[in-house]
TITIVO-75778 format. One record per residue: residue number from 1; x, y, z of N, C-alpha, C in turn. Coordinates in pm, whole numbers, padded with zeros to 5 digits, always signed. Atoms other than C-alpha are relative to their C-alpha. Layout:
# TITIVO-75778
> NUM/X/Y/Z/X/Y/Z/X/Y/Z
...
This chain:
# TITIVO-75778
> 1/-00127/+00027/-00093/-00978/+00682/-01461/+00127/-00020/-00040
> 2/-00124/+00053/+00052/-00623/+00666/-01525/+00067/-00117/+00096
> 3/-00044/+00074/-00057/-00407/+00429/-01468/+00136/-00049/-00033
> 4/-00170/-00036/+00006/-00022/+00392/-01416/+00022/-00156/-00005
> 5/-00043/+00066/+00010/+00138/+00086/-01526/+00164/-00009/+00026
> 6/-00142/+00062/-00036/+00477/-00115/-01381/+00048/-00103/+00007
> 7/+00005/+00129/-00002/+00632/-00375/-01444/+00164/-00039/+00087
> 8/-00156/+00091/-00035/+00947/-00557/-01213/+00043/-00105/+00005
> 9/-00035/+00151/+00001/+01133/-00844/-01237/+00075/-00061/+00088
> 10/-00085/+00109/-00097/+01287/-00928/-00924/-00083/+00086/+00138
> 11/+00041/-00070/-00112/+01181/-00858/-00572/+00051/+00145/+00034
> 12/-00077/-00102/-00053/+01434/-00589/-00492/-00053/+00165/-00117
> 13/+00080/-00119/+00042/+01284/-00386/-00797/-00146/+00045/+00051
> 14/+00111/-00069/-00075/+00948/-00398/-00626/+00026/+00090/+00101
> 15/-00037/-00096/-00103/+01110/-00266/-00336/+00040/+00168/-00011
> 16/-00055/-00116/+00013/+01287/+00015/-00500/-00135/+00108/-00073
> 17/+00114/-00053/+00034/+00958/+00111/-00675/-00078/+00092/+00085
> 18/+00033/-00055/-00113/+00816/+00148/-00367/+00053/+00120/+00105
> 19/-00043/-00127/-00120/+01058/+00342/-00198/+00011/+00151/-00080
> 20/+00029/-00120/+00085/+01047/+00593/-00491/-00141/+00038/+00007
> 21/+00092/-00058/-00017/+00683/+00627/-00416/-00023/+00064/+00132
> 22/-00044/-00046/-00173/+00730/+00659/-00015/+00007/+00134/+00021
> 23/-00053/-00165/-00009/+00927/+01019/-00096/-00096/+00070/-00051
> 24/+00140/-00072/+00078/+00601/+01134/-00286/-00112/+00005/+00075
> 25/+00073/+00020/-00046/+00367/+01057/-00003/+00008/+00098/+00116
> 26/+00002/-00090/-00085/+00245/+01259/+00259/-00117/-00052/+00111
> 27/+00059/+00059/-00123/+00049/+01220/+00606/-00144/-00001/-00064
> 28/+00139/+00043/+00070/-00288/+01078/+00569/-00016/-00041/-00094
> 29/-00005/+00080/+00128/-00214/+00922/+00240/-00084/-00140/+00028
> 30/+00031/+00131/+00026/-00387/+00584/+00149/+00029/-00085/-00057
> 31/-00022/+00033/+00109/-00275/+00336/-00028/-00058/-00177/-00028
> 32/+00020/+00136/+00013/-00447/-00014/-00105/+00059/-00092/-00095
> 33/-00064/+00105/+00048/-00309/-00308/-00213/-00054/-00166/-00045
> 34/+00095/+00068/+00034/-00468/-00597/-00400/+00102/-00110/-00056
> 35/-00082/+00094/+00102/-00317/-00924/-00546/+00019/-00109/+00089
> 36/+00024/+00174/-00038/-00344/-01326/-00505/+00121/+00021/+00152
> 37/-00086/+00035/-00125/-00135/-01464/-00197/+00136/-00018/-00112
> 38/-00107/-00024/+00031/+00246/-01427/-00279/+00024/+00090/-00145
> 39/-00068/-00087/+00083/+00241/-01173/-00546/+00018/+00089/+00050
> 40/-00109/-00094/-00055/+00420/-00920/-00339/-00066/+00107/+00052
> 41/+00070/-00110/-00052/+00209/-00705/-00176/+00083/+00038/+00208
> 42/-00093/-00040/-00124/+00421/-00741/+00177/+00112/+00064/-00051
> 43/-00115/-00070/+00088/+00735/-00699/-00048/-00013/+00128/-00028
> 44/+00028/-00131/+00042/+00596/-00359/-00188/+00001/+00084/+00149
> 45/+00064/-00089/-00103/+00480/-00251/+00189/+00162/+00002/+00045
> 46/-00120/-00016/-00051/+00858/-00327/+00282/+00108/+00090/-00054
> 47/-00076/-00106/+00070/+01027/-00130/+00010/-00048/+00185/+00041
> 48/+00070/-00124/-00044/+00748/+00170/+00124/+00078/+00048/+00147
> 49/+00002/-00040/-00129/+00866/+00128/+00479/+00137/+00068/-00001
> 50/-00101/-00060/+00020/+01208/+00160/+00392/+00052/+00167/-00022
> 51/+00012/-00122/+00057/+01143/+00458/+00193/-00030/+00132/+00122
> 52/+00045/-00097/-00101/+00970/+00616/+00500/+00058/+00005/+00134
> 53/-00105/+00040/-00151/+01261/+00513/+00764/-00059/-00036/+00067
> 54/+00040/+00076/-00088/+01130/+00256/+00893/+00101/-00096/+00008
> 55/-00115/+00106/-00002/+01394/+00033/+01053/-00005/-00154/+00075
> 56/+00042/+00130/-00037/+01213/-00259/+01187/-00040/-00095/-00104
> 57/+00085/+00128/+00096/+01108/-00570/+00982/-00117/+00028/+00017
> 58/+00098/-00013/+00022/+00833/-00528/+00811/-00055/-00176/-00007
> 59/+00034/+00172/+00050/+00609/-00879/+00794/-00174/+00040/+00011
> 60/+00146/+00022/-00014/+00216/-00924/+00712/-00037/+00007/+00149
> 61/+00064/+00002/-00137/-00025/-00830/+01000/-00074/-00094/-00006
> 62/+00098/+00082/+00049/-00233/-01100/+00884/-00088/-00001/+00101
> 63/+00045/+00013/-00140/-00307/-01206/+01284/-00082/+00088/+00067
> 64/+00013/-00098/-00083/-00311/-00890/+01431/-00061/+00114/-00066
> 65/+00072/-00109/+00088/-00513/-00662/+01146/+00101/+00100/-00021
> 66/-00061/-00158/+00039/-00272/-00361/+01188/+00168/-00017/+00093
> 67/-00164/-00033/-00042/+00095/-00306/+01264/+00026/+00145/-00012
> 68/-00052/-00124/-00025/+00217/+00029/+01346/+00162/-00005/-00011
> 69/-00118/-00030/+00004/+00590/+00133/+01216/+00049/+00148/+00012
> 70/-00039/-00139/+00028/+00772/+00434/+01297/+00120/+00007/-00053
> 71/-00115/-00068/+00109/+01003/+00625/+01094/+00000/+00144/+00015
> 72/-00021/-00121/+00016/+01049/+00933/+00933/-00138/+00047/-00003
> 73/+00139/+00010/-00047/+00672/+00911/+00936/-00080/-00105/-00001
> 74/+00017/+00181/-00040/+00476/+00605/+01054/-00115/-00001/-00119
> 75/+00098/+00072/+00112/+00333/+00360/+00833/-00058/-00100/+00075
> 76/+00113/+00111/-00035/+00024/+00163/+00934/-00036/-00074/-00095
> 77/+00031/+00136/+00070/-00002/-00184/+00785/-00081/-00090/+00050
> 78/+00145/+00095/-00062/-00341/-00334/+00781/+00010/-00102/-00108
> 79/+00060/+00171/+00055/-00434/-00717/+00655/-00116/-00002/+00058
> 80/+00094/-00009/-00020/-00776/-00702/+00609/-00118/-00102/-00030
> 81/+00072/+00135/+00026/-00838/-01045/+00489/-00094/-00037/+00091
> 82/+00061/+00065/-00112/-00953/-01163/+00822/-00132/+00072/+00021
> 83/+00165/-00080/-00013/-01254/-00923/+00817/-00110/-00005/-00120
> 84/+00081/+00048/+00076/-01417/-01059/+00518/-00142/-00013/+00075
> 85/+00163/+00028/-00040/-01822/-01057/+00578/-00014/+00064/+00119
> 86/+00019/-00011/-00153/-01753/-00894/+00921/-00049/+00159/+00016
> 87/+00030/-00068/-00026/-01902/-00583/+01009/+00079/+00108/+00092
> 88/-00072/-00078/-00103/-01636/-00428/+01236/+00096/+00078/-00031
> 89/-00082/-00146/+00077/-01498/-00085/+01204/+00102/-00009/+00157
> 90/-00100/+00005/-00101/-01163/-00114/+01407/+00069/+00115/-00004
> 91/-00067/-00128/-00002/-01118/+00246/+01426/+00067/+00049/-00141
> 92/-00049/-00025/+00165/-01008/+00267/+01037/+00044/+00156/+00003
> 93/-00023/-00156/+00041/-01055/+00647/+01051/+00133/+00063/+00049
> 94/-00077/-00003/-00114/-00822/+00662/+01315/+00157/+00029/-00069
> 95/-00111/+00052/+00035/-00543/+00557/+01092/-00003/+00058/-00127
> 96/+00026/-00038/+00145/-00673/+00688/+00781/+00007/+00173/+00002
> 97/+00005/-00142/-00021/-00664/+01035/+00944/+00130/+00044/+00069
> 98/-00184/-00007/-00137/-00288/+00977/+01152/+00013/+00080/-00096
> 99/-00086/-00080/+00107/-00042/+01136/+01056/+00136/-00077/-00049
> 100/-00105/+00079/+00111/+00153/+00864/+00871/-00092/-00036/-00139
> 101/+00016/+00018/+00114/+00078/+00679/+00567/-00051/-00138/+00020
> 102/+00082/+00068/-00058/-00170/+00391/+00553/-00001/-00109/-00145
> 103/+00017/+00118/+00083/-00118/+00023/+00326/-00086/-00066/+00076
> 104/+00098/+00114/+00020/-00413/-00178/+00320/-00022/-00120/-00075
> 105/+00041/+00121/+00067/-00414/-00525/+00222/-00111/-00090/-00012
> 106/+00148/+00050/+00053/-00726/-00680/+00049/-00113/+00089/+00046
> 107/+00080/-00077/-00051/-00871/-00379/+00091/-00158/+00034/-00043
> 108/+00147/+00062/+00023/-01171/-00482/-00083/-00116/-00034/+00094
> 109/+00051/+00088/-00090/-01292/-00658/+00209/-00067/+00137/+00130
> 110/+00069/-00084/-00074/-01361/-00313/+00407/-00005/+00159/-00127
> 111/-00030/-00089/+00095/-01431/-00076/+00089/-00090/+00112/+00070
> 112/+00127/-00112/-00035/-01735/+00115/+00286/+00076/+00091/+00077
> 113/-00073/-00081/-00051/-01473/+00228/+00523/+00130/+00102/-00051
> 114/-00145/-00061/+00094/-01191/+00353/+00248/-00030/+00185/-00002
> 115/+00014/-00116/+00058/-01150/+00704/+00210/+00022/+00033/-00158
> 116/+00010/-00034/+00139/-01249/+00844/-00136/+00110/+00026/-00063
> 117/-00138/-00065/+00037/-00905/+01003/-00219/+00118/-00131/+00065
> 118/-00058/+00109/-00078/-00663/+00677/-00191/+00104/-00018/-00152
> 119/-00081/+00053/+00109/-00388/+00525/-00430/-00051/-00178/-00018
> 120/+00057/+00151/-00007/-00527/+00160/-00522/+00102/-00055/-00129
> 121/-00122/+00083/+00054/-00228/-00060/-00612/-00078/-00162/-00044
> 122/+00029/+00124/+00063/-00309/-00377/-00823/+00120/-00081/+00001
> 123/-00104/+00099/+00063/-00033/-00652/-00833/-00030/-00109/-00018
> 124/+00037/+00142/+00103/-00018/-00932/-01094/+00122/-00031/-00003
> 125/-00173/+00092/-00003/+00261/-01213/-01089/-00026/-00050/-00143
> 126/+00018/+00019/+00125/+00321/-01246/-01415/+00097/-00144/-00012
> 127/-00038/+00117/-00028/+00602/-01527/-01333/+00077/+00006/+00120
> 128/-00082/-00010/-00127/+00825/-01608/-01049/+00035/+00087/+00042
> 129/-00124/-00099/+00017/+01031/-01315/-01062/-00127/+00125/-00015
> 130/+00037/-00155/+00059/+00829/-01035/-01262/-00135/-00005/+00061
> 131/+00118/-00029/-00020/+00520/-00859/-01135/-00048/+00120/-00108
> 132/+00045/-00148/+00088/+00291/-00586/-01316/-00080/+00031/+00112
> 133/+00038/-00076/-00084/+00178/-00323/-01087/-00111/+00084/-00049
> 134/+00104/-00099/+00054/-00131/-00110/-01159/-00060/+00101/+00145
> 135/+00049/-00100/-00092/-00153/+00221/-00992/-00141/+00093/-00081
> 136/+00136/-00083/+00059/-00534/+00376/-01003/+00004/+00103/+00092
> 137/+00023/-00122/-00067/-00519/+00742/-00854/-00151/+00016/+00028
> 138/+00135/-00102/-00058/-00842/+00848/-00666/+00012/+00143/+00060
> 139/-00042/-00162/-00074/-00776/+01226/-00620/+00127/+00067/-00062
> 140/-00084/-00090/+00030/-00587/+01484/-00738/+00154/-00013/+00003
> 141/-00132/+00039/-00073/-00297/+01430/-00513/+00054/-00131/-00028
> 142/-00072/+00143/+00085/-00258/+01079/-00641/+00061/-00006/-00149
> 143/+00000/-00058/+00139/-00299/+01191/-00974/+00179/+00010/-00032
> 144/-00146/-00129/-00006/+00042/+01414/-00940/+00106/-00115/+00068
> 145/-00109/+00093/-00067/+00233/+01124/-00733/+00024/-00084/-00138
> 146/-00064/+00095/+00080/+00191/+00888/-01014/+00036/+00034/-00119
> 147/-00058/-00112/+00109/+00284/+01165/-01285/+00134/-00004/+00036
> 148/-00115/-00054/-00022/+00582/+01225/-01099/+00093/-00158/+00064
> 149/-00026/+00121/-00020/+00643/+00813/-01034/+00043/-00027/-00147
> 150/-00025/+00070/+00173/+00641/+00732/-01387/+00129/+00071/-00086
> 151/-00101/-00047/+00086/+00906/+00997/-01480/+00122/-00021/+00028
């Protein structure tokens, strides 16, 4: 399994990386985001949303589980942290097979529901500003996306 590592030195750079990724995505794409609290998962999602043409303010859906944003392509933003130790399926497939891009924060809590083909992104805090983003593509489509993003 290949991995692609990116380093950003500011929140703006993190958003720019996500923005570049957004233009390479297509409907039904699923991205998982893992990282400690404050690592930059929502910051990354804001940049992704901007790249998809979302004009609304994007914030963490911690208490609502899912937020939907309309842009040139819909963005479905999930924070499944509150589903730890839960057997509840809130209709994940409807989002994963929907017409937009789905971003799942804390995805390891719903591992059984995730599609096999997805882009796993681990965000690690290096210091107050610097982040290391490790992209692990699962499937040929995401392998191509990562190669193009790295160029």
